[in-house]
N, C-alpha and C positions, 0 to 999 in steps of 0.2 A: 953335207946335206940333211941326213937323215937326223946327224946331232942336232939339226938347226930347227928342223920339222919338231921334233921332240920338245924340245926348248917351246917353242911356241905353244903347242897342246898343253906344257908342264905350266907355264906363266898365264896363258887363259882360263885353265882349271883353279890355278892357285888364286886369281883374281876373283873366279867366281864363289868359291866355299871359303874362302877366308873372311871375308867380309863378315860384320855382325850381324849383317840385316838376313844374310843364310842359315845360320845360326837361329838367331832366336824366332827366325820362318818357321823351321822345323820342331823347334821346342815347341811352339803355338800349337802347330798342326797336333806334336802328341801330344798335347795336354790336350787337345779339344777332341780326338779321338778318344784318351781316357774318360773324360767325362761324357761323350756320346753313347760308350758303352757301357758307361756304371753312373746314367742318370740317376737311376731308382735308387742306388747307395748314396749318394751324394745328396738328393731329398731329403732322404731319412736324415741323414747325420744333421744337417738342418734344421730337423725339426719337421719335415715329411710324416706322411702318415701309412707309408707303406706299409707299416710292420708294426699301426695302432690299431688295439682290439676292436671291431665290432659286434658290441653284444647285442642279441634278439632276445625277447625278453617275450615268453609264449605263453597267453594266456588259454589254456585249453579247456574248450566246455564239450567238447565230442571226445575226453577219454581216449585221445591217439598219438599223445605227447611222444610217447617209447616209439613209436613207428615213426612219426617225424623226424626224430633226433637221427635215429640210425639213417635213414634214407638221405637226410641232409649231409649226415659227414661222410657217406659212403659217396656223393654225389659232388663234395667240397672236396674230398682225398684225391680223386680224379681228375682233378680236373690242375694243371700249375700255375701256381702265382697267382690264384683264383682271387687271393686275400683272408685275412683273419678272423675270424666268426668264434663267438661263446653262445651258447645257446641256453636258456635259464627260464625252467618250467615256474613260471609267478606266481603268485599267488593274491598279488596286490590288487586294485582296482586299474581300471582305465584310465581313471585321472587321475591317481597316484603315483603311474609310469609315466605320464606324457610330464609331469614336473621332476620325472626323474631326468627323461631323456634329451630336457631343455639344455641347448649350446652344445648340444653331442651328436655323434653322427648312430645312438644305436636304434635298434629298433622294435615296435611293438607289435607283435603278430597275435589275433585271436582269431581261432578255429573252432565253426560248430558246424553243429549239422545242421541241413536242410532237407523238406520234405521235397523240396523238386530237384534240386542240385545235387543232391545226398552230401556235399559240403562246402562251405565258404571260407573265406576268411577276408579279415580287414588288417590291415596293413596302416600302422601313423608312427610316424616320423617327424623329427625336429626339421632334419634338411631334408630334400630328393633324396632318395635313395637310388642307387646307379644301374643300367640296365642289368649289368652279371650279377648282381646281387638278385633284381626280381625274376631275374629266370629261375636262379637256382632256388628261391622260396616255390614257384611258379613250378616247376618242374617235380621240389619233393612233395607239394601237396597234393598233385595229377595222382601219384604213386600211390595216395593214400586215399584217394578219392576211389580209383579203380579197386582198392581191397575192397569198399565199403560199398560200391554196386556189384562185386564178386560176391561180398558175405549176403546181402538184401535179393538180390536177383537170381543168385545160382546159376550165371552164364559161369560157363569158362573163364581160367587166366589167358588162355592160347584166343579164344573167343573174342576178349576184351583187347587184346593186345589189332586183334585182323581188324575189329573196330575201328580204333583209334589211329592205326598205321596209316603213314601216306600210300598213296596209289604208289606202287612202282612201275616207272617209266622203263621197258624194253627199250632204249637206242638202237636203231639200224642204219648206216650210212652207206646209200648205195654208189657213192662214186668211189670208184678205185684207186681213182688218185688219191686219196684222203688218208692217210695214218694214222696208225691205232694210237692213243694218246697225244691227239693236238693240241686238247685244252690244256694237258701238263707242259706241254712243248711252249703255248706261250706264254704261262707263266716261271718256268723256267725262265725263257728268252729275257723276259725284265730282269730277269736277275741276272742274268749274263750282260747284258748292254750295262749293267750299273758296275760288271765287277771289271768286263773289259774296254769297254768305249768311252764309260767318260773319263779313268785315268787316262788313254793315252789322247784323249780330244784335251784332257786339263795341262800335259804335257808338251803336246806339240805349239800349242801358245806361246806357251811357258818359253820354247825352243826359239817359234819365231820374233818373238819380242826382247829376249837374250843378245840374239846375236846382230840382231839390229842395232840395240844399242850400244853393241859394245865396237859394232864398223864405225857406227858414226860418232863416239867416242874420241876414237882412235883417230878418225877425218878431223873434229872440231879441235882437236889439241895440237894437230899437226905432228903427231910421233906416227904417224902411217907414212911419211915419206923417209923418216931415217929404215921404218923396218923393211919398209919395201927396197931400200937402197942396199938392205943386206939379203937380201932374202929373196925367192921370185915370187910374182904376183899367186901364182898355180900354188908354189906351195905355202904361202901364205894363207890362201881360199884353200885348199884341203884340211892347215891346220885347225881355221876356224869349224871347218866342217864337224869335224873327229872332235873338236874339244866340246863342241855344242849337244854332241848327239852322246860322248860319254856323262856329259853332265846329265841332262835327261836321265839316263840308264842309272845314275849315280843314285840322284835323287827317286825314283821309281825306285829302288832296290830299299830308300830308307821310308819310303812308304808304307813299302811292305813290313819292315822292322818294326818300322810303329806303332800297327795293327795289330801284329803281334803280340808288341808289348801291351798294347791294350787290354788283347782277350787275354793274355797271360794275367793281368792284372786283377779283372774281372773273374779269373778261376781262382785267385787268390782269398781275395778279399769276400767274395760272396760263397759262403758254404753250400747252402741250398743251391747254387749254380752247380757247384763241383760234384755234389754228391747225389743228385734229386736223381733217382730212376726216370719218374718222367720228363725232363730233360733228356737224358740221354735215348729215351722212347721216340723225342720230338726232332732229334737230331738223327736218329736210323729213317725216320718215315722220310727225312726230307731227303737224303742220302738215295734212299729206297727209290722217291720219287725221281729221281736226278738220270738214278740205273734204267729206271721202266721206261724213259722217253727216250732212251738212246743215247740221249745227246752225250753222257759222259763217255762213253768210247766213241764218238765222232771228234770230242775234244781232244783224249789222248794219241789218237790217229793227225787229224791235224795238227795237234800243237809245234810240233818241230815247221812246221811251212808257215806256219801263223806269226813266230819269233821272227823269221826270217821277213814275214812281212813287216811287219811292224816295224823292224831294225832300219830299213832299207827305207819305208814312209819316213821316218824320223833325219834318214840322212837326205833324201829328197825335200822335203818341208826347208831344214837347214840350207839345200844352195840356193834354191830357189828365196830365200828369205837376205844367203847374204848378197846374191844379185841383187837382190830390190834396195839394200841398204849400202850398196855400194855406187848406187847412180842418185841416192840422197844425199845432202851436205848437212841434215842435222834432224833430230828424231820426229820432230814434228812432218817434217815432209814421208819421213819412212813412213809412217803411225797413216797419212793417208794414200800412200802406194801401196801399203799391205791389204788394205781394204776390198779389193777382189779376191784374196787372200784365204780372209779371213770368212769372208761369204760364202767361197766354196767349201771352208771345213764345216761351214754351218749343214750347208745341204747335205755333208757327207752323214752327217751327225744325226738330221732329224729325218734320213732314209733309213738309216738302221734303228733307228728307236719304231720306226714303222714297218720294220721288215715282214713280220708276222702277216699285216695284211696286205702284202704284197706277193702273196703265195703263188709261187709259178707264172709271175709277171715275167714277161722279156724284157720290160720296162728296167727291172731292178737287176738283172744277170750283168745287161750292159752296164750298166754304173757302177757293177762291182769290178769291172775290168778299166776303169779308169784308173790311172796311177795316184791321185792324188785324192779320189776316195776311195777305193778301192780296201786299206788298211780300215777304215769304219762298216764298210756295206758288207765285203768279201766273207769275214768272219762268221759274222751275226745270221747270214744266209745259207751257211755251208751249217753252222749247226742245229739251223732248226728245217734241214735234211733238203733244202730247197734246193743246193748244187752237189757235185760230188766232191771229192778230192783232186782231183785231176782237173778239176775246175778253181779250184781254190789255188795251187799250183800254178794254173797259167795267169792268175791274177799277178800271184805271187811273182813268177819270172817276166809278167809284161814292166811289172812297177819296177823290178832289177834294171832292163833295158830301157826302159825310159829314165830311169836316175843316173845312169854311163851317159847317155845323149844328153838330157840338161845339164848335165856336170860340163861336157866337152862345149857345147854352146854357151853354158851361163859362163864358163871361165873368158871368154873373150870380152863380153859386156864386163865382167868384172876387172881386167886388166885396163879399159879404159873408162871404168867408172872409179875406180879406185883412189886414183889422185885427181878426179875430176873434181873443184872446189865452187862449179859455176853450171849452173842448168842452163844455159843458154849454148843451141843446137845440141845437147846432150843427145836426146832421140836420132838425131842424126848419124852423130856418134858410133851411137849404139848397134844401127841396123848396119851401118859400114862394118861393124867389126864382126857381126854375123855372117856377112858374105865372105869376108876374108878369110881364108884357109889357113 
């Protein structure tokens, strides 16, 4: 019997993975991920202007070019991937320079002294300048202006900094239930939704579509009769569940490998990304942010329970999809019958997205215990600190128990529906089969 079950699982997996569409689809996903992570390099290769140098011609009427150049280059170097700029202290007139910058992205900057504002500047360009470039010029000029204010008025540098700095806001939250770094947690939770929830949502959708299509294909070709005459419906049902679950797990592993390959190509092809100290600092800042919110520790503690919850959720959805597929005779009927299942899945997805806005709500905690929603909601609210690891474990336990119950009663429906090719009195037969012991 075990040999027959292994054979059915092997054949089902082979049928899914040996197709050209499976290989083509995964190849396209890999190419898409590589393209997304290397979009700047691709655009540059085909004539994009990521590496193009923007020349800034400076007409210095305030004798401040050395100071401006030093401030500009220091600020530019402190910001990663801001752009490539080249400064030139020009002696040409503004009219001559306007001819030089025609049909380019080059910039003309005129700096002059002012009796009322200490320092003013004019910017001329053929095309509108970007916001980042404007901020870079503005900040560099503000530093020069502070220097002239300091020189002309005798105000100390610290006094200028005090006058121009933003007012400090010392925040105090009196609610004892609100944790520190709540804003950081909300930001990190958005990333967790993308990393944890979206891939599993897609995989569950893929699983339900796949198992329904396979069962309906066997029924429409009448091959189901031959299979059931050699193996029991229970074994056939179990093989479909195991094969479908294994398939989505393999697909998930392939996606992880695709992301790793795409990221590796990014590291190899982009030298600045591989050796940039600013990039390393940005990565460290992001990791420190995750660490400071406490989410990383929660993730490490709850990861084993989450993996079990995800696994049994796959099995649960496979059981429900298999039962629904056995009640239909074609894929069109199955698509209609699985609509409530998809609606339930979307409810869990949107509740998980809005989890941070339901902080402390009993409503979302109750939803986290509902088996077919728990895999989407329970991990998110646990990582947000709204529930404990015991509550996460309880959600997982309920899901496991519910999965065995659904399999027990779903098998009875499966036995009746799998060889039924007519919808006449089907529901009566189903209800009768559920009541039978």
